[in-house]
N, CA and C of each residue as an Amber inpcrd file, in Angstrom:
protein
   636
   0.8380000  -1.2110000   0.0000000   0.0000000   0.0000000   0.0000000
   0.8630000   1.2460000   0.0000000   1.9290000   1.2390000   0.8420000
   2.8410000   2.3820000   0.8700000   3.5240000   2.5670000  -0.4780000
   3.8570000   1.4600000  -1.1120000   4.4930000   1.5380000  -2.4440000
   3.5540000   2.1860000  -3.4470000   2.2580000   1.8060000  -3.3600000
   1.2880000   2.3760000  -4.2900000   1.1290000   3.8610000  -4.0720000
   1.1180000   4.2930000  -2.8280000   0.9890000   5.7200000  -2.5010000
   2.1720000   6.5100000  -3.0200000   3.3650000   5.9220000  -2.8630000
   4.5610000   6.5890000  -3.3770000   4.5230000   6.7240000  -4.8750000
   4.0030000   5.7300000  -5.5610000   3.9010000   5.7660000  -7.0310000
   2.9910000   6.8940000  -7.4740000   1.8320000   7.0520000  -6.7750000
   0.8850000   8.1170000  -7.1260000   1.5270000   9.4770000  -6.9580000
   2.2620000   9.6840000  -5.8470000   2.9180000  10.9690000  -5.6230000
   3.9440000  11.2760000  -6.7100000   4.6900000  10.2580000  -7.1170000
   5.7530000  10.4850000  -8.0860000   5.2230000  10.7940000  -9.4650000
   3.9730000  10.4480000  -9.7680000   3.4120000  10.6370000 -11.0990000
   2.4200000  11.7910000 -11.1470000   2.3240000  12.5700000 -10.0960000
   1.4120000  13.7110000 -10.0670000   2.2000000  14.9940000 -10.2530000
   1.8130000  15.8310000 -11.2590000   2.5630000  17.0530000 -11.5860000
   1.6120000  18.2430000 -11.6810000   0.8140000  18.4850000 -10.6630000
  -0.1710000  19.5530000 -10.7160000   0.4580000  20.9180000 -10.9060000
   1.6670000  21.0940000 -10.4060000   2.2910000  22.4090000 -10.4570000
   3.2970000  22.5500000 -11.5940000   3.3880000  21.5610000 -12.4760000
   4.3890000  21.6100000 -13.5440000   3.8380000  22.3560000 -14.7500000
   4.5970000  23.2900000 -15.2760000   4.2100000  24.0650000 -16.4550000
   5.0050000  23.5640000 -17.6540000   4.3000000  23.0740000 -18.6720000
   4.9480000  22.5690000 -19.8830000   5.0110000  23.7010000 -20.9100000
   6.1930000  24.0490000 -21.3220000   6.4000000  25.1710000 -22.2410000
   6.8290000  24.6420000 -23.5950000   6.1930000  25.1510000 -24.7030000
   6.5600000  24.7530000 -26.0550000   7.9260000  25.2940000 -26.4400000
   8.5310000  24.6420000 -27.4210000   9.8740000  25.0540000 -27.8560000
   9.8620000  25.4960000 -29.3080000   9.0040000  26.4720000 -29.6480000
   8.9320000  26.9880000 -31.0090000  10.1570000  27.8150000 -31.3430000
  10.3160000  28.1830000 -32.6300000  11.5000000  28.9400000 -33.0450000
  11.5220000  30.3530000 -32.4760000  12.7010000  30.8200000 -32.1230000
  12.8810000  32.1860000 -31.6470000  13.2330000  33.0500000 -32.8500000
  12.2490000  33.7460000 -33.3960000  12.4310000  34.5020000 -34.6370000
  12.7190000  35.9640000 -34.3170000  13.8630000  36.4480000 -34.7390000
  14.2360000  37.8470000 -34.5480000  14.3670000  38.5270000 -35.9080000
  13.7440000  39.6710000 -36.0570000  13.7890000  40.4150000 -37.3110000
  14.4790000  41.7500000 -37.0960000  15.1020000  42.2350000 -38.1590000
  15.7600000  43.5280000 -38.0940000  14.8090000  44.6570000 -38.4360000
  15.3720000  45.8020000 -38.7650000  14.5650000  46.9960000 -39.0550000
  14.8800000  47.5900000 -40.4200000  15.3690000  46.7750000 -41.3550000
  15.7030000  47.2900000 -42.6830000  14.4510000  47.7150000 -43.4390000
  14.5710000  48.8370000 -44.1310000  13.4860000  49.3500000 -44.9710000
  14.0680000  49.8070000 -46.2960000  13.3510000  49.5750000 -47.3720000
  13.7300000  50.0950000 -48.6790000  12.5600000  49.9170000 -49.6300000
  12.5770000  50.6540000 -50.7320000  11.5060000  50.5210000 -51.7130000
  11.7270000  51.4110000 -52.9110000  11.0470000  51.0850000 -53.9970000
  11.2070000  51.8500000 -55.2340000  10.5700000  53.2360000 -55.1540000
   9.8060000  53.4970000 -54.0960000   9.2850000  54.8580000 -53.9090000
  10.3960000  55.8250000 -53.5290000  11.5490000  55.2810000 -53.0990000
  12.7320000  56.0600000 -52.7660000  13.5650000  56.2460000 -54.0410000
  13.8130000  57.4740000 -54.4330000  14.5460000  57.7510000 -55.6690000
  15.9740000  57.2180000 -55.6370000  16.4840000  56.8680000 -54.4600000
  17.8310000  56.3280000 -54.3470000  17.8860000  54.8150000 -54.6030000
  16.7050000  54.1980000 -54.7120000  16.6240000  52.7480000 -54.8900000
  16.2950000  52.4110000 -56.3390000  16.9910000  51.4210000 -56.8900000
  16.7260000  50.9620000 -58.2580000  16.7120000  49.4380000 -58.3070000
  15.9890000  48.9150000 -59.2700000  15.8950000  47.4630000 -59.4630000
  17.0460000  47.0110000 -60.3450000  17.7870000  46.0180000 -59.8790000
  18.9540000  45.5050000 -60.5970000  18.5510000  44.2430000 -61.3690000
  17.9900000  44.4360000 -62.5710000  17.5190000  43.2960000 -63.3600000
  18.6670000  42.3860000 -63.7810000  19.8420000  42.9580000 -64.0180000
  20.9720000  42.1710000 -64.5040000  21.3570000  41.0440000 -63.5580000
  21.0840000  41.2150000 -62.2640000  21.4430000  40.2000000 -61.2820000
  20.2120000  39.5180000 -60.6760000  19.0650000  39.6750000 -61.3380000
  17.8220000  39.0510000 -60.8960000  17.4060000  37.9950000 -61.9090000
  16.4590000  37.1460000 -61.5450000  15.9760000  36.1440000 -62.4930000
  14.6190000  35.6040000 -62.0730000  13.9120000  35.0270000 -63.0390000
  12.6360000  34.3560000 -62.8100000  12.7210000  32.9810000 -63.4520000
  12.6710000  31.9240000 -62.6330000  12.7690000  30.5610000 -63.1350000
  11.5070000  29.7680000 -62.8620000  11.3440000  28.6510000 -63.5550000
  10.1680000  27.8090000 -63.3740000  10.5330000  26.3540000 -63.6390000
   9.6820000  25.4450000 -63.1640000   9.8550000  24.0250000 -63.4550000
   8.5210000  23.3070000 -63.3920000   8.3910000  22.2710000 -64.1980000
   7.1990000  21.4440000 -64.2200000   7.5800000  20.0760000 -64.7600000
   6.7870000  19.0780000 -64.4490000   7.0700000  17.7300000 -64.9330000
   6.7400000  17.6390000 -66.4260000   7.7020000  17.2270000 -67.2240000
   7.4670000  17.0710000 -68.6660000   6.4210000  15.9840000 -68.9020000
   5.4390000  16.3120000 -69.7270000   4.2910000  15.4460000 -70.0230000
   3.5200000  15.0990000 -68.7410000   3.7770000  15.8580000 -67.6950000
   3.0170000  15.7080000 -66.4630000   3.4930000  14.6320000 -65.5240000
   4.4290000  13.7630000 -65.9670000   4.7910000  12.6450000 -65.1010000
   6.2180000  12.1470000 -65.2870000   7.0540000  12.8860000 -66.0150000
   8.4310000  12.4360000 -66.1900000   9.3890000  13.4310000 -65.5510000
  10.6300000  13.4710000 -66.0170000  11.6340000  14.3580000 -65.4310000
  11.2250000  15.8190000 -65.5700000  11.8000000  16.6580000 -64.7090000
  11.4340000  18.0710000 -64.6900000  11.8960000  18.7960000 -65.9470000
  11.0070000  19.6090000 -66.4790000  11.3250000  20.5590000 -67.5400000
  11.5480000  21.8990000 -66.8520000  12.7240000  22.4850000 -67.0020000
  13.0530000  23.7150000 -66.2880000  13.4030000  24.8290000 -67.2690000
  13.2430000  26.0560000 -66.8220000  13.5880000  27.1910000 -67.6740000
  13.5030000  28.4990000 -66.9090000  13.5800000  29.5770000 -67.6530000
  13.4730000  30.9080000 -67.0710000  12.8380000  31.8280000 -68.1010000
  12.6830000  33.0890000 -67.7440000  12.1650000  34.0960000 -68.6720000
  13.2230000  35.1770000 -68.8590000  13.3500000  35.6690000 -70.0850000
  14.3350000  36.7140000 -70.3650000  13.7960000  38.1140000 -70.0900000
  12.4990000  38.3180000 -70.3120000  11.8990000  39.6520000 -70.1460000
  10.9920000  39.6630000 -68.9230000  11.3620000  40.4630000 -67.9300000
  10.5830000  40.5680000 -66.7030000  10.9120000  41.8940000 -66.0370000
  10.0840000  42.2910000 -65.1110000  10.3310000  43.5600000 -64.4300000
   9.4700000  43.7260000 -63.1950000   9.7280000  44.7850000 -62.4540000
   8.9860000  45.0940000 -61.2300000   8.4320000  46.5110000 -61.3320000
   7.1160000  46.6290000 -61.2310000   6.4750000  47.9470000 -61.2900000
   6.5250000  48.6670000 -59.9440000   6.4400000  47.8940000 -58.8730000
   6.4210000  48.4980000 -57.5350000   6.9750000  47.4870000 -56.5290000
   7.7030000  47.9980000 -55.5310000   8.2440000  47.1360000 -54.4780000
   8.5220000  47.9830000 -53.2470000   7.9490000  47.5730000 -52.1210000
   8.1890000  48.2340000 -50.8420000   8.4580000  47.1600000 -49.7960000
   9.4650000  47.3900000 -48.9600000   9.8230000  46.3960000 -47.9490000
  10.1060000  47.0550000 -46.6110000   9.5210000  46.4790000 -45.5580000
   9.7510000  46.9110000 -44.1790000   9.9260000  45.6350000 -43.3600000
  11.1430000  45.3300000 -42.9810000  11.4610000  44.0320000 -42.3850000
  10.6500000  43.7160000 -41.1440000  10.3820000  44.6980000 -40.3250000
   9.6950000  44.4550000 -39.0510000   8.2020000  44.7370000 -39.1010000
   7.6820000  45.0840000 -40.2710000   6.2620000  45.4290000 -40.4150000
   5.7120000  44.7720000 -41.6800000   5.0610000  43.6250000 -41.5180000
   4.5590000  42.8890000 -42.6780000   3.5690000  43.7120000 -43.4960000
   2.7950000  44.5790000 -42.8300000   1.8160000  45.4070000 -43.5300000
   2.4860000  46.4340000 -44.4450000   3.7870000  46.6710000 -44.2280000
   4.5170000  47.6330000 -45.0540000   5.2200000  47.0000000 -46.2400000
   4.8980000  45.7320000 -46.5480000   5.5260000  45.0180000 -47.6640000
   4.5220000  44.8600000 -48.8050000   4.9190000  45.2100000 -50.0180000
   4.0460000  45.0520000 -51.1800000   4.8940000  45.0090000 -52.4440000
   4.3370000  44.4130000 -53.5050000   5.0520000  44.3650000 -54.7820000
   4.0920000  44.1150000 -55.9340000   4.5570000  44.4410000 -57.1250000
   3.8130000  44.2540000 -58.3670000   4.8500000  43.9640000 -59.4510000
   4.8220000  42.7400000 -60.0170000   5.8640000  42.3380000 -60.9590000
   5.2510000  41.6030000 -62.1520000   6.0240000  41.4480000 -63.2380000
   5.5030000  40.8510000 -64.4720000   6.5940000  40.1040000 -65.2370000
   6.1630000  39.2230000 -66.1510000   7.0550000  38.6270000 -67.1430000
   6.3360000  38.5980000 -68.4850000   7.1260000  38.6090000 -69.5620000
   6.6010000  38.3230000 -70.8970000   6.7400000  36.8190000 -71.1140000
   5.6200000  36.1420000 -71.2820000   5.6210000  34.6890000 -71.3590000
   6.3870000  34.1830000 -72.5760000   6.3620000  34.9240000 -73.6820000
   7.0530000  34.4360000 -74.8870000   8.5670000  34.5950000 -74.8150000
   9.0730000  35.0940000 -73.6900000  10.5240000  35.1700000 -73.5010000
  11.0480000  33.9280000 -72.7910000  10.2390000  32.8570000 -72.7860000
  10.6250000  31.6020000 -72.1380000  11.9480000  31.1010000 -72.6990000
  12.8090000  30.6000000 -71.8090000  14.1560000  30.1910000 -72.2140000
  14.5580000  28.9470000 -71.4290000  14.7180000  27.8340000 -72.1460000
  15.1940000  26.5890000 -71.5270000  16.5720000  26.2190000 -72.0470000
  17.2370000  27.1540000 -72.7450000  18.5380000  26.9340000 -73.3870000
  18.4370000  25.9920000 -74.5850000  17.2340000  25.7820000 -75.0770000
  17.0100000  24.9820000 -76.2700000  16.0490000  25.7560000 -77.1800000
  16.5850000  26.5900000 -78.1020000  15.7450000  27.4760000 -78.9150000
  14.6280000  26.7610000 -79.6670000  14.9020000  25.5870000 -80.1970000
  13.8680000  24.8790000 -80.9370000  12.6570000  24.5520000 -80.0940000
  12.8910000  24.2480000 -78.8480000  11.7980000  23.9310000 -77.9250000
  11.0850000  25.2070000 -77.4890000  11.8350000  26.2490000 -77.1800000
  11.2430000  27.4830000 -76.6840000  10.3360000  28.1410000 -77.7170000
  10.7830000  28.1810000 -78.9590000  10.0130000  28.8550000 -80.0070000
   8.9970000  27.9260000 -80.6630000   8.9620000  26.6650000 -80.2180000
   8.0250000  25.7090000 -80.7910000   6.9780000  25.2910000 -79.7960000
   7.1730000  24.1170000 -79.1670000   6.1150000  23.5380000 -78.3360000
   5.7830000  24.3780000 -77.1140000   6.7670000  25.0550000 -76.5030000
   6.4570000  25.8230000 -75.3030000   5.6730000  27.0920000 -75.6280000
   6.0080000  27.7500000 -76.7330000   5.2130000  28.9210000 -77.1190000
   3.7760000  28.5000000 -77.3960000   3.6080000  27.3810000 -78.0840000
   2.2610000  26.8830000 -78.3600000   1.5570000  26.5050000 -77.0660000
   2.2800000  25.8520000 -76.1650000   1.7160000  25.4500000 -74.8710000
   1.1920000  26.6430000 -74.1020000   1.9890000  27.7120000 -74.0290000
   1.6120000  28.8830000 -73.2460000   0.6820000  29.8330000 -73.9920000
   0.3640000  29.5280000 -75.2440000  -0.5880000  30.3410000 -75.9970000
  -0.0390000  31.6710000 -76.4660000   1.2660000  31.7360000 -76.7420000
   1.8850000  32.9830000 -77.1950000   2.6190000  32.7400000 -78.5110000
   3.2080000  33.8040000 -79.0420000   4.0920000  33.6800000 -80.1970000
   5.1400000  34.7750000 -80.1160000   6.1560000  34.7120000 -80.9560000
   7.3030000  35.6170000 -80.8500000   6.9540000  37.0710000 -81.1210000
   5.8350000  37.3430000 -81.7850000   5.4990000  38.7300000 -82.1280000
   4.7260000  39.4520000 -81.0280000   4.2840000  38.7420000 -80.0030000
   3.4750000  39.3770000 -78.9580000   4.3190000  40.2350000 -78.0220000
   3.6910000  41.2690000 -77.4660000   4.3460000  42.1140000 -76.4600000
   3.4380000  42.2500000 -75.2380000   2.5120000  43.1980000 -75.2820000
   1.6890000  43.4700000 -74.0990000   0.2890000  42.8610000 -74.1790000
   0.0800000  41.9130000 -75.0800000  -1.2080000  41.2270000 -75.1300000
  -1.4270000  40.4270000 -73.8430000  -2.7050000  40.2740000 -73.4690000
  -3.0270000  39.5810000 -72.2120000  -2.4410000  38.1760000 -72.1670000
  -2.4340000  37.4820000 -73.3040000  -1.9200000  36.1070000 -73.3290000
  -0.4140000  36.0420000 -73.1290000   0.2550000  37.1820000 -73.2580000
   1.7170000  37.1830000 -73.1780000   2.2560000  37.7450000 -71.8750000
   1.3860000  38.2300000 -70.9980000   1.8560000  38.8630000 -69.7630000
   1.3530000  38.0820000 -68.5500000   2.2730000  37.6890000 -67.6880000
   1.9290000  37.1070000 -66.3910000   2.2900000  38.1330000 -65.3220000
   1.3650000  38.3920000 -64.4150000   1.5530000  39.4270000 -63.3930000
   1.2690000  38.8410000 -62.0140000   2.0990000  39.1950000 -61.0490000
   1.8240000  38.8550000 -59.6540000   1.8060000  40.1460000 -58.8500000
   0.7370000  40.3360000 -58.1000000   0.5580000  41.5650000 -57.3190000
   0.1130000  41.1930000 -55.9100000   0.8770000  41.6030000 -54.9150000
   0.5680000  41.2430000 -53.5310000  -0.7370000  41.8870000 -53.0680000
  -1.4590000  41.1530000 -52.1980000  -2.6880000  41.6540000 -51.5950000
  -2.5250000  41.8410000 -50.0880000  -1.8490000  40.8890000 -49.4440000
  -1.6020000  40.9750000 -48.0040000  -0.3490000  40.1800000 -47.6780000
   0.3370000  40.5720000 -46.5970000   1.5740000  39.9160000 -46.1830000
   1.5250000  39.6870000 -44.6790000   1.9320000  38.4830000 -44.2480000
   2.0020000  38.1490000 -42.8300000   3.3690000  37.5570000 -42.5090000
   3.7670000  37.6660000 -41.2550000   5.0030000  37.0200000 -40.8190000
   4.8440000  35.5040000 -40.8690000   5.8550000  34.8090000 -41.3270000
   5.8820000  33.3580000 -41.2110000   6.0360000  32.9960000 -39.7400000
   5.3930000  31.9270000 -39.3040000   5.4810000  31.4890000 -37.9140000
   6.6120000  30.4920000 -37.6890000   7.2920000  30.0810000 -38.7620000
   8.3320000  29.0590000 -38.6290000   9.7350000  29.5680000 -38.9390000
   9.8350000  30.7380000 -39.5970000  11.1490000  31.2790000 -39.9240000
  11.0260000  32.7850000 -40.1340000  12.0820000  33.4120000 -40.6550000
  12.0930000  34.8700000 -40.8260000  11.4350000  35.3240000 -42.1240000
  10.8050000  34.4040000 -42.8460000  10.1600000  34.7500000 -44.0980000
   8.7910000  35.3880000 -43.9090000   8.1130000  35.5800000 -45.0400000
   6.8050000  36.2370000 -45.0560000   5.8570000  35.4290000 -45.9410000
   4.6110000  35.2920000 -45.5090000   3.5840000  34.5940000 -46.2650000
   2.7560000  35.6440000 -47.0020000   2.7090000  35.5110000 -48.3220000
   2.0720000  36.5310000 -49.1560000   0.8370000  35.9640000 -49.8510000
  -0.2760000  36.6460000 -49.7270000  -1.4420000  36.3830000 -50.5540000
  -1.3680000  37.3500000 -51.7310000  -1.4680000  36.8160000 -52.9460000
  -1.2890000  37.6680000 -54.1230000  -2.2630000  37.2790000 -55.2220000
  -2.5750000  38.2220000 -56.0890000  -3.3180000  37.9370000 -57.3070000
  -2.3110000  37.6000000 -58.3970000  -2.4970000  36.4330000 -59.0230000
  -1.6240000  36.0070000 -60.1090000  -2.4530000  35.9550000 -61.3860000
  -2.0260000  36.7070000 -62.3870000  -2.7230000  36.7610000 -63.6670000
  -1.8670000  36.0910000 -64.7300000  -2.4370000  35.0880000 -65.3790000
  -1.7230000  34.3160000 -66.3930000  -2.7210000  33.8570000 -67.4380000
  -2.3790000  34.0640000 -68.7050000  -3.2590000  33.6340000 -69.7990000
  -4.6170000  34.3150000 -69.7300000  -4.6380000  35.5550000 -69.2180000
  -5.8650000  36.3240000 -69.1350000  -6.7640000  35.9630000 -67.9740000
  -6.3000000  35.0650000 -67.0840000  -7.0860000  34.6330000 -65.9270000
  -6.3740000  35.0740000 -64.6490000  -7.1330000  35.5340000 -63.6500000
  -6.5580000  35.9610000 -62.3770000  -7.0570000  35.0730000 -61.2510000
  -6.1250000  34.5280000 -60.4640000  -6.4520000  33.7030000 -59.3120000
  -5.5990000  34.1530000 -58.1300000  -6.1130000  33.9460000 -56.9220000
  -5.3110000  34.2200000 -55.7280000  -4.3800000  33.0440000 -55.4580000
  -3.1130000  33.3410000 -55.1880000  -2.1460000  32.3100000 -54.8440000
  -1.4560000  32.6950000 -53.5280000  -0.7810000  31.7270000 -52.9340000
   0.0100000  31.9750000 -51.7280000   1.4810000  31.8130000 -52.0740000
   2.2970000  32.7950000 -51.7120000   3.7280000  32.7750000 -52.0170000
   4.5320000  32.9350000 -50.7340000   5.7970000  32.5440000 -50.7960000
   6.7150000  32.7060000 -49.6560000   7.8150000  33.6830000 -50.0660000
   7.9070000  34.7800000 -49.3360000   8.9250000  35.7970000 -49.5840000
  10.0170000  35.6810000 -48.5340000  11.2640000  35.7230000 -48.9750000
  12.3910000  35.6700000 -48.0420000  13.3160000  36.8540000 -48.2980000
  13.6530000  37.5590000 -47.2350000  14.6450000  38.6290000 -47.3090000
  16.0000000  38.0170000 -47.0540000  16.8540000  37.9870000 -48.0640000
  18.1600000  37.3550000 -47.9450000  19.1170000  38.2240000 -47.1450000
  18.9790000  39.5590000 -47.2920000  19.8340000  40.4780000 -46.5580000
  20.4220000  41.5450000 -47.4520000  21.3340000  42.3440000 -46.8880000
  21.9660000  43.4150000 -47.6420000  23.4700000  43.3590000 -47.4590000
  24.1810000  43.9780000 -48.4090000  25.6450000  44.0020000 -48.3550000
  26.1410000  45.2230000 -49.1150000  27.2970000  45.7790000 -48.7270000
  27.8610000  46.9270000 -49.4570000  28.4000000  46.4900000 -50.8060000
  28.4240000  47.4210000 -51.7450000  28.9310000  47.1250000 -53.0770000
  29.8430000  48.2490000 -53.5450000  30.7970000  47.8840000 -54.4110000
  31.6870000  48.8930000 -54.9850000  32.5320000  49.5760000 -53.9310000
  32.5170000  50.9160000 -53.9490000  33.3420000  51.6840000 -53.0320000
  32.6320000  51.9790000 -51.7120000  31.5320000  51.2610000 -51.4690000
  30.8070000  51.4430000 -50.2210000  29.7220000  52.4940000 -50.2810000
  29.4720000  53.0550000 -51.4530000  28.4300000  54.0720000 -51.5960000
  27.0900000  53.4770000 -51.9980000  27.0260000  52.1490000 -52.1360000
  25.7970000  51.4660000 -52.5400000  25.5500000  50.2690000 -51.6290000
  24.2930000  50.0740000 -51.2380000  23.8650000  48.8720000 -50.5280000
  23.0430000  48.0160000 -51.4740000  23.3140000  46.7200000 -51.4610000
  22.5900000  45.7770000 -52.3090000  21.6750000  44.9290000 -51.4400000
  20.3840000  44.8490000 -51.8160000  19.3770000  44.0870000 -51.0810000
  18.9310000  42.9000000 -51.9320000  18.7730000  41.7270000 -51.3130000
  18.3600000  40.5440000 -52.0470000  17.1020000  39.9000000 -51.4760000
  16.2420000  39.4030000 -52.3770000  14.9850000  38.7720000 -51.9820000
  14.7280000  37.5330000 -52.8410000  14.0690000  36.5400000 -52.2500000
  13.5910000  35.3570000 -52.9680000  12.0790000  35.2620000 -52.8170000
  11.4100000  34.8540000 -53.8920000   9.9620000  34.6170000 -53.8400000
   9.6750000  33.2910000 -54.5270000   8.8950000  32.4260000 -53.8670000
   8.5370000  31.1320000 -54.4420000   7.0290000  30.9300000 -54.3580000
   6.4550000  30.3650000 -55.4220000   5.0420000  30.0030000 -55.4090000
   4.7880000  28.9680000 -56.4940000   3.6090000  28.3820000 -56.4680000
   3.2370000  27.4450000 -57.5130000   1.7980000  27.7130000 -57.9430000
   1.4460000  27.2590000 -59.1420000   0.0760000  27.4100000 -59.6190000
  -0.2900000  26.2260000 -60.5070000  -1.5920000  26.0440000 -60.7240000
  -2.0990000  24.9440000 -61.5360000  -2.4660000  25.4740000 -62.9130000
  -1.5760000  25.2590000 -63.8840000  -1.7340000  25.8530000 -65.2080000
  -2.9870000  25.3580000 -65.9270000  -3.2750000  24.0700000 -65.8220000
  -4.4160000  23.4930000 -66.5390000  -5.7200000  23.6720000 -65.7760000
  -5.6780000  23.3920000 -64.4820000  -6.8940000  23.4560000 -63.6720000
  -7.4230000  24.8740000 -63.5320000  -6.5190000  25.8300000 -63.2690000
  -6.9530000  27.1980000 -62.9500000  -6.7780000  28.2120000 -64.0770000
  -5.8750000  27.9350000 -65.0240000  -5.5480000  28.9750000 -66.0090000
  -5.7610000  28.5590000 -67.4630000  -6.5410000  27.5100000 -67.6620000
  -7.0440000  27.1330000 -68.9890000  -5.9480000  26.7740000 -69.9990000
  -4.7770000  26.3520000 -69.5160000  -3.7390000  25.8780000 -70.4250000
  -4.0890000  24.4520000 -70.8550000  -4.1090000  24.2250000 -72.1520000
  -4.4270000  22.9060000 -72.6840000  -3.2080000  22.3740000 -73.4210000
  -2.4950000  21.4380000 -72.7750000  -1.2750000  20.9030000 -73.3720000
  -0.8660000  19.6230000 -72.6770000  -0.2920000  18.7070000 -73.4490000
   0.2800000  17.4980000 -72.8750000   1.7710000  17.6390000 -72.6080000
   2.3410000  18.8060000 -72.9370000   3.7860000  18.9990000 -72.7980000
   4.2210000  19.2690000 -71.3620000   3.3040000  19.7960000 -70.5450000
   3.6740000  20.1930000 -69.1890000   2.7490000  19.5470000 -68.1670000
   3.1700000  19.5580000 -66.9060000   2.3150000  19.1100000 -65.8290000
   1.3530000  20.2150000 -65.4280000   0.3440000  19.8690000 -64.6550000
  -0.6010000  20.8760000 -64.1770000   0.0910000  21.8440000 -63.2280000
   0.9200000  21.3070000 -62.3300000   1.5930000  22.1440000 -61.3360000
   2.8810000  22.7510000 -61.8960000   3.0120000  24.0560000 -61.7420000
   4.2250000  24.7630000 -62.1580000   4.7740000  25.5170000 -60.9550000
   6.0410000  25.2880000 -60.6420000   6.7170000  25.9940000 -59.5540000
   7.5150000  27.1620000 -60.1150000   7.4200000  28.3010000 -59.4470000
   8.0920000  29.5170000 -59.8950000   9.0410000  29.9980000 -58.8060000
  10.2610000  30.3830000 -59.2240000  11.2960000  30.8540000 -58.3060000
  11.8090000  32.2050000 -58.7980000  11.6850000  33.2220000 -57.9710000
  12.0970000  34.5770000 -58.3580000  13.1870000  35.0740000 -57.4130000
  14.2240000  35.6420000 -57.9820000  15.2870000  36.2720000 -57.1950000
  15.3930000  37.7230000 -57.6330000  15.2660000  38.6400000 -56.6950000
  15.2750000  40.0670000 -57.0150000  16.3680000  40.7910000 -56.2490000
  17.1050000  41.6290000 -56.9680000  18.1730000  42.4280000 -56.3750000
  17.8480000  43.9060000 -56.5470000  18.0610000  44.6770000 -55.4910000
  17.8660000  46.1310000 -55.5240000  19.1270000  46.8150000 -55.0420000
  19.3670000  47.9950000 -55.5770000  20.5570000  48.7780000 -55.2040000
  20.1220000  50.1320000 -54.6520000  20.7030000  50.5050000 -53.5310000
  20.3560000  51.7730000 -52.8860000  21.5900000  52.6420000 -52.7350000
  21.5420000  53.8600000 -53.2600000  22.6360000  54.8060000 -53.1160000
  22.6140000  55.3940000 -51.7140000  23.7590000  55.4240000 -51.0730000
  23.8580000  55.9590000 -49.7120000  24.1720000  57.4630000 -49.7090000
């Protein structure tokens, strides 16, 4: 009986507080944006890449776009509500390092041709709607409108601030960002093709330069 009583005492923890061990996320106070005349977009060191399963079920078909740009970009590291962007690509500038494929089946797949410029079928646009702090790391969760092939759908993207570094003689600061998202080309954007999978992953790297 005494043994049983001792067992009960040893297994009772009424006063014990169990604390979770989530990540300790610390953010800085960096701010920059194209509304500042000292800030410029460095396209030469930026890129927009994509990948999808060839024929929907085989090895990955990967590529990038040659023509892309940013209409607006504002960043406030410690204030998610102060982050916004508006960016675009010309779909017919697709580049997989294989010209015959780019100007043939992929142009047909995406519904464009080499002569298009600002037609709706040739412009893909992503524009942020709201931004929240990620709960697992220093990134940001972005709700955005994505327009592709003349159709607009809301998507969720992950934005990461890579950081800043001095450049040249120290009179310029360089800021780097990554953005990743995916979309369903066939299900949501009316692409009809056997050349690509429904899911397309997009990877964007953006560099900005600020004069000090």
